[in-house]
C-alpha positions as CSV (number, residue, x, y, z in Angstrom):
1,M,138.1,-10.9,103.3
2,Y,137.1,-9.6,99.7
3,Q,133.7,-8.4,99.5
4,Y,132.5,-9.3,95.9
5,P,130.3,-6.4,94.9
6,K,126.9,-8.3,93.8
7,Q,124.6,-10.0,95.9
8,I,122.8,-13.3,95.5
9,L,119.1,-12.8,93.9
10,T,116.7,-14.9,94.6
11,I,114.6,-16.6,92.3
12,T,111.5,-14.0,92.9
13,Q,114.5,-11.4,92.1
14,Q,116.1,-13.0,89.0
15,V,112.4,-13.0,88.0
16,Q,112.1,-9.0,88.2
17,S,115.7,-8.6,86.7
18,Y,114.3,-10.4,83.9
19,I,111.0,-8.2,83.2
20,D,113.5,-4.7,84.4
21,A,115.8,-5.8,81.5
22,G,112.6,-5.7,79.1
23,M,112.3,-9.6,78.6
24,T,109.1,-10.9,77.8
25,I,107.3,-13.4,80.2
26,T,104.1,-15.7,79.8
27,S,103.9,-17.4,82.8
28,R,105.9,-16.3,86.1
29,G,105.1,-19.7,87.3
30,D,107.1,-21.6,84.6
31,V,110.2,-19.1,84.7
32,E,110.2,-19.9,88.4
33,K,109.8,-23.7,87.8
34,A,112.7,-22.9,85.3
35,L,115.0,-21.4,87.5
36,K,114.9,-23.9,90.3
37,S,115.8,-26.5,88.0
38,I,118.3,-24.7,85.5
39,G,119.8,-22.0,87.2
40,F,119.7,-18.3,86.1
41,Y,123.6,-18.1,85.2
42,R,123.1,-21.6,83.4
43,L,120.4,-20.0,81.3
44,R,122.5,-16.5,81.1
45,G,124.7,-18.2,78.3
46,Y,121.5,-18.4,76.2
47,S,120.6,-15.4,76.4
48,F,123.7,-12.8,76.9
49,H,123.7,-12.3,73.0
50,L,120.6,-10.7,73.1
51,Y,120.8,-8.8,76.3
52,D,122.6,-4.9,75.4
53,N,125.4,-4.2,77.9
54,S,124.8,-0.2,77.3
55,T,121.1,0.1,77.8
56,K,120.7,-2.8,80.6
57,K,118.7,-4.3,78.1
58,Y,117.6,-7.3,76.2
59,V,116.4,-7.3,72.4
60,P,113.0,-5.8,71.6
61,G,111.1,-9.3,71.6
62,T,113.6,-11.8,73.3
63,K,111.0,-14.1,75.0
64,F,112.0,-16.0,78.0
65,E,110.3,-19.1,76.4
66,D,112.8,-19.2,73.4
67,I,115.8,-18.6,75.7
68,L,115.2,-21.9,77.6
69,K,113.9,-23.5,74.1
70,L,117.7,-22.7,73.3
71,Y,119.0,-24.5,76.5
72,Q,116.8,-27.5,75.5
73,F,118.1,-27.2,72.1
74,D,121.4,-27.3,73.6
75,Q,120.5,-30.4,75.9
76,K,119.3,-32.8,72.9
77,L,122.5,-31.4,70.8
78,S,125.0,-32.5,73.5
79,D,123.4,-35.8,74.1
80,L,123.2,-36.7,70.2
81,I,127.4,-35.9,70.1
82,F,128.2,-37.5,73.3
83,S,126.5,-40.5,71.7
84,M,127.9,-40.7,68.7
85,I,131.6,-39.8,70.5
86,S,131.1,-42.4,72.2
87,K,130.9,-45.2,69.0
88,I,134.0,-43.2,67.4
89,E,135.9,-44.1,71.1
90,V,134.7,-47.8,70.9
91,A,135.7,-48.2,67.7
92,L,139.2,-46.1,68.1
93,R,140.4,-48.1,71.4
94,V,139.8,-51.6,69.2
95,R,142.0,-50.8,66.1
96,L,144.6,-48.2,68.0
97,V,144.8,-52.5,69.7
98,E,144.8,-53.7,66.7
99,S,147.7,-51.8,64.8
100,L,149.9,-51.7,68.4
101,L,149.2,-55.8,68.4
102,V,150.8,-55.9,64.7
103,H,154.5,-56.2,66.7
104,G,153.3,-59.2,68.6
105,D,153.8,-57.8,72.3
106,A,150.9,-57.4,74.4
107,L,153.0,-54.9,77.0
108,I,154.3,-52.4,74.1
109,L,153.3,-49.7,76.0
110,Q,156.0,-50.1,78.1
111,D,158.4,-50.3,74.9
112,S,159.4,-47.1,74.2
113,S,161.6,-48.1,70.9
114,F,157.9,-47.7,69.1
115,F,157.5,-44.2,69.9
116,K,159.3,-41.0,68.6
117,E,160.2,-38.9,71.3
118,K,161.9,-40.6,73.9
119,K,161.2,-37.6,76.9
120,L,157.2,-37.7,75.6
121,Y,157.1,-41.2,75.6
122,W,158.2,-41.1,79.3
123,Q,155.6,-38.3,80.5
124,N,152.7,-39.8,78.5
125,M,153.7,-43.3,80.9
126,S,153.0,-41.3,83.7
127,A,149.3,-40.4,82.5
128,I,149.0,-44.0,81.5
129,A,150.0,-45.3,85.0
130,S,148.3,-43.0,86.7
131,E,144.9,-43.9,85.0
132,I,145.7,-47.4,85.2
133,A,146.0,-47.3,88.8
134,R,142.8,-45.1,89.4
135,S,140.8,-47.8,87.3
136,N,138.8,-50.0,89.3
137,D,137.7,-52.3,86.8
138,V,137.7,-56.3,87.2
139,F,140.2,-57.1,84.3
140,I,142.7,-54.4,85.6
141,K,142.5,-56.0,89.1
142,H,142.8,-59.7,87.1
143,N,145.9,-58.2,86.0
144,F,147.1,-57.1,89.4
145,H,146.4,-60.1,90.9
146,N,147.2,-62.6,88.3
147,H,149.7,-61.3,86.0
148,E,152.2,-59.4,88.2
149,G,150.4,-55.9,87.8
150,E,151.3,-56.5,83.6
151,V,148.3,-55.3,81.9
152,P,147.9,-55.5,78.4
153,V,148.0,-52.9,75.8
154,W,144.2,-54.1,75.0
155,A,143.2,-53.2,78.4
156,A,144.9,-50.6,79.1
157,V,143.5,-48.6,76.2
158,E,140.2,-49.6,77.9
159,V,140.8,-47.1,81.0
160,L,143.1,-44.6,79.1
161,S,141.4,-41.6,78.5
162,F,140.5,-39.9,75.4
163,G,143.5,-37.4,75.7
164,T,145.7,-39.6,76.5
165,L,145.3,-41.9,73.5
166,S,146.2,-38.6,71.6
167,K,149.2,-38.2,72.9
168,I,149.8,-41.7,72.2
169,I,148.8,-41.9,69.1
170,K,150.7,-38.5,68.2
171,N,154.0,-39.8,69.4
172,L,154.2,-43.4,67.3
173,K,156.4,-44.1,64.8
174,T,155.5,-43.6,61.6
175,G,156.6,-45.4,58.2
176,T,155.6,-48.5,56.2
177,G,154.4,-51.3,58.8
178,S,154.6,-48.9,61.3
179,A,151.4,-49.2,63.9
180,Y,150.1,-45.8,62.8
181,S,150.3,-46.5,59.4
182,I,147.8,-49.3,60.2
183,L,146.3,-47.4,62.2
184,A,145.7,-44.6,60.1
185,A,144.6,-47.1,57.2
186,N,141.5,-47.4,59.0
187,Y,140.6,-43.2,58.3
188,Q,141.1,-42.8,54.5
189,Y,139.8,-40.4,52.8
190,T,139.2,-39.3,49.3
191,S,142.3,-36.4,47.8
192,K,141.6,-33.6,45.3
193,K,142.9,-36.2,42.8
194,G,140.6,-38.9,43.8
195,N,143.1,-41.1,45.5
196,L,142.7,-42.5,49.0
197,V,144.7,-40.8,51.5
198,K,146.3,-41.9,54.7
199,P,145.9,-38.5,57.5
200,S,149.1,-37.5,58.2
201,Q,149.9,-38.0,62.2
202,K,149.4,-34.4,63.0
203,M,145.9,-34.4,61.4
204,F,144.6,-37.5,62.9
205,A,145.9,-36.4,66.8
206,S,144.4,-33.1,66.0
207,W,140.9,-34.8,65.2
208,V,141.0,-36.8,68.4
209,Q,142.4,-34.3,70.7
210,G,139.4,-31.9,69.3
211,I,136.7,-34.6,69.9
212,S,138.2,-35.1,73.2
213,V,137.3,-31.5,74.3
214,L,133.5,-31.8,72.6
215,R,133.3,-34.9,74.5
216,N,134.3,-33.3,78.2
217,M,132.4,-30.5,77.2
218,C,129.2,-32.5,76.9
219,A,129.9,-35.0,80.0
220,H,130.2,-32.1,82.0
221,N,127.1,-30.4,80.8
222,S,128.7,-27.5,79.3
223,R,127.4,-25.3,76.7
224,I,128.0,-26.3,73.0
225,Y,125.3,-23.6,71.0
226,N,127.0,-20.2,70.5
227,R,130.2,-21.2,71.6
228,T,133.9,-20.6,70.9
229,I,136.0,-23.9,71.3
230,H,139.4,-23.1,71.6
231,T,140.7,-26.1,69.8
232,T,142.1,-26.4,66.1
233,P,141.2,-30.0,64.5
234,E,142.9,-29.8,60.8
235,I,140.3,-30.2,58.4
236,L,140.5,-31.3,54.6
237,D,140.7,-28.8,52.3
238,A,137.0,-29.6,50.9
239,D,135.4,-28.7,54.1
240,K,136.9,-25.0,54.9
241,V,134.4,-22.3,54.9
242,T,135.7,-18.9,52.8
243,P,135.8,-16.5,54.6
244,L,138.2,-18.5,57.5
245,P,136.7,-18.2,60.9
246,A,138.6,-16.3,63.7
247,H,137.7,-19.3,66.0
248,N,137.2,-22.8,65.4
249,G,133.6,-24.0,66.3
250,L,131.3,-26.5,66.4
251,Y,131.6,-27.4,62.8
252,Q,135.6,-28.1,62.7
253,I,134.8,-30.4,65.5
254,L,131.8,-31.9,63.7
255,L,134.0,-32.6,60.9
256,A,136.7,-34.6,63.1
257,M,134.3,-36.6,64.5
258,K,132.9,-37.9,60.4
259,Y,136.9,-38.5,59.4
260,L,137.3,-40.4,62.8
261,R,133.5,-41.6,62.5
262,S,132.9,-45.6,63.6
263,S,131.2,-46.6,60.3
264,D,129.0,-45.0,57.1
265,G,126.1,-46.4,58.8
266,E,126.2,-44.7,62.2
267,W,127.3,-41.5,60.9
268,S,124.5,-41.2,58.5
269,L,122.3,-41.8,61.5
270,F,123.9,-39.4,63.3
271,A,123.8,-36.3,60.8
272,D,120.3,-37.5,59.8
273,G,119.5,-37.1,63.8
274,L,121.3,-33.3,63.8
275,D,119.4,-32.2,60.7
276,K,116.4,-32.9,62.5
277,L,117.4,-31.6,65.8
278,I,118.3,-28.4,63.5
279,Q,115.4,-27.8,61.8
280,D,112.7,-28.5,64.7
281,N,114.4,-25.4,66.0
282,S,115.0,-23.3,63.2
283,R,112.7,-20.6,64.7
284,V,115.1,-20.2,67.9
285,I,118.6,-21.4,66.6
286,S,121.4,-19.8,64.3
287,L,123.6,-21.8,61.9
288,A,126.4,-19.2,62.4
289,A,126.0,-19.1,66.4
290,M,127.0,-23.2,66.1
291,N,130.0,-22.0,63.4
292,L,127.7,-24.0,60.9
293,P,128.0,-22.6,57.0
294,T,124.5,-23.0,54.8
295,D,125.9,-25.9,53.3
296,W,126.8,-27.8,56.5
297,K,124.7,-30.7,55.2
298,V,126.7,-31.5,52.0
299,H,129.9,-31.5,54.1
300,L,128.7,-33.6,56.9
301,S,127.3,-36.9,54.2
302,V,129.8,-39.3,53.8
């Protein structure tokens, strides 16, 4: 068996490693308490940008209490974002069902004629079937027992993952009167010429996919602060920053959230909450670490 070169450190040794690397610690007891409840490795994600690998030392003035505040900020940020995504997700499910039912078929998800690429349709049907079969929701069991196992679209959509919803939307046929056209009408934006424009299918799907990635990060308690997020939601020209960042991050997905907002009122409350959270932690956080431009509030306003 491979022998891993590093040995696990006790809590006492972990605290000492901080001290040896030059981190300022006010209360050893508070640090030990934090390490026991959060963990040395998880907290490492909030201090690596302050650590010099060549000298094995932290930047002079690095305080453990500030690292802990960064972690606490990230937790509050995750909670705030997850709550808003939940509202976006619920509204999207309702609007998708509404758009699909224009064709008057409760089992429309089983009709390949409404979808563009047939191979992709069957690949998506495999995911749909798996997610429905995995569900223990009462309304799914009701259809198993009372309707020969046929699950209407309004029930199916409630148990499908956000990622699967994105795939369904991306494969819908387009054109006047199509389900996609009706769905997209809920998410129109103002063009440079001042006209209301429906997002293209590719753009719309990229928004949903980007939000899905961030949602999963929040749900699994992953770090959001100071992290590159490898997904590429298409953003409107008015929201692009110059020079363009090398990688997408939180800013781009926050914009996707704005484009797919459940309502102007709920989004405004979210944006205000985000502003307050950032202001309350301005001493320890960096806008650049979140990929936010200095005028981010202008772009996130409605």
